[in-house]
Every structure is written in structure tokens, then in C-alpha cells.
C-alpha positions, 0 to 999 in steps of 0.5 A: 485542473480538476479535483475529484473527490469521488476518488479522495477519501479523507481520514474517518470518512470511510469508517465502518464495522470497527475499522477506522478506514474501510475501503471495499470493491463496493464502496470503491466501484471496482471489482478487487482491491480492499483496505481496512485499518484497524485500531485495537486498544490493549488486550482487545480482540477483533474477529472477522471473516475473510469471505471471497478475498485474500488478506494481508495483516500488516502492523502499522504500529505495534504488534499482534497475534493472528489466528487462523486455520488452527495456527497462530502467528505472532507479529512483532510489528514496529513502532511506526511506519517510519521506524522499521520494516514489519513482519505480516500474516497472509490469511486465505479466502473463506477463513475466520480470522482473530487479531488480538494485541496485548499492548495495542496498535494499528494494523492494515488489512490489504485484501483483494478478491480472489479464486484460489485458496492458499494456505495461511502463512507468516511473513518475517521482516527479515524476508522483505526486500527493501528497494531504493527506486529513482535518484535525486529529488525522485529518490524513494524507499520501497518495502516490497513486503507483498510484491508480486515477485516476492510473496505468493498470493493469488491477486493480492499485490502490496508494497509500502513506499517511503519518500524523504521530505521534499522528494517526489515519488511515483514518478514519472506519472505511470499507469496500469489500467489496460490489459496488454503486452507489457502492462497489467490492469490493476486498481490501486489504493494509496493510504497515507501516513505523514511524519509530523502532526502538521505534515501534509503531502500531495498526490496527483491522478489524471486521465490516460485516455478518453475512456479513463476520466479519473482526475485528483490533485489531493492534499493528503494527511495522516489516514487519507486514502486515494482510489486509482481505478485508472489513469496516470498517477504521480507525483506523490510529493512529500513537502519539505520538512515531512516525510511521507509514507504510503501503502499500495494495495492492488488487484485486477482481473489478469490471471497473471499476478504482475505489476507491469506499468507503462510511463506517461511519454511526456515524462518517460525521459526523467528516468533516463537522467537517474543514471547521473544522480545519486540516490538520496543520501537520507535512504534507506530510512531503514533496512530489514532485519537479519534473521528473526522468526 
């Protein structure tokens, strides 16, 4: 088994331009997907130009205000990714954006190169569908804030996954690296946070064919990133005692914005067992609030 560090970026190793995490198409070696993580001290302001990409500003901890195109969106945010669903803001390509935080916080910017310029918008936490996926030890929670069927964007797809300690998610292993009927071609970024100062998890990616050679087995901790240009990916393993969070950012060349996957045939049968198993009783870890802005 090969561990390919070209696709595993430990926390801090991609820091650039004021971001603790900075992954773009150029540094990843692909065409579309980006992720930045911004840490703002209380009362600080950060400005950026979106360039040729659309972005979602997603609080990881704390709240902020996002100003773009003459509008300001107040994001209440959350205490942490393990404590609640958050609101967010979408900002379009070719825009100047300012992010300010009165009390400080950490904010993910999920991005994708795109063609269309859509309006800047606010996404309420109450509008985020919380999905329970899998069953038994493959149970996990998905916060579909930027899913293709939930929130309009040009190319960007982004979701959050929470996996209780001891469970395996992103399972059965699946892929989305070939544009064909029933499957979309999407580059993907996994950004991890683990509950507990000493917490760890594991991520597997392996080749899906002779032309796709991504091969990763990584021990992941807070702030680590795994890049998935192609290949079967999964499982994402949360070790006993430590819940796992990951943020998925996806985009690709298809004009149809869709998350269409193909399971590894060797393990696809596992889905058929879920009907006889209950979903982990620890889930959901939390639900979306009612009402709100």
C-alpha cells in the first residue's frame, strides 16, 4: 500500500496570503476546486478579490459580516463544527469582498472556477438540510448547505460530514472521476477537524483504473487536507473516542452541476445491508435551527 504525500497536506503546510489553509487549482494541479481557511482576530477585517471563482464563506467557529456588491450579510456562525449548523454567504466571481469579525473566528472559503456570475446571497442555517446517511457503523450526518440540489451555484458543490467516533464514512468507497451517464467528473477536497486535542482519523484513496493513480492512506488531524483528483475514496475512519468532521469541496468540467457517484463494485453490496440496521443512535449530533434570518 502506497502513501502518496502529494495528495496529503498537513495543517499549516499550505498556509499563504493570510490563510492557514490555501488550496487552489494551481497548487492542487487541477482545474476548478479551491479551499481557504481564514482565522480572524477580534475586530479584524480581511479583503479579497474573488477573481474567476465563486465562493461560499462558511463559519467554522464564530460569526462575521460579509460585504459584497453593496450588500452586507451578517453570519451568526456557531461555536464549532461539532456544535451546530451554520449560516453562510455566497459571493460571485469578479467581486471585491470584505470579511469582518467583531469577536473573531475561523472561516472556510469554499471555491470553484466558474463562468456564470450569480448574485451574492445569504444562506440561513434553517435552510440547510441535515441528512443521515448509511446505517450501523457506517452511519454519518451530512449537512447539505451547498449541495447541488439545495443551493444554486455555477460549479461549486460543498457539504459537511460528521462521523461519530468509531464509525466509518465515505463508505462504500466511491468515485466521481469520469464524465459519463450516472457519474460526474469532480475534483474533491477533504478538510478535517477532529473533536479532542489528541484526536486522529484516517482517510483512504486508491486507484480506480490504470489512468487514475491517486493512492493515499493518511492519518488526519485538525486542519489537515486530502486532495482527490480521482480514484475510489473511502473509508473515512473516526477512531474510538473522537468524532470526525470533514468539509467536502467539489467542482468539475461538466456543465451539469451534479454529484453522481459510482461505488467500488467490490464493496457496493454493503449498501444492501443498511435496511436491516438502525442508524447510529448518536445521530444527528445536531439539527438545523428553525426560522432565523
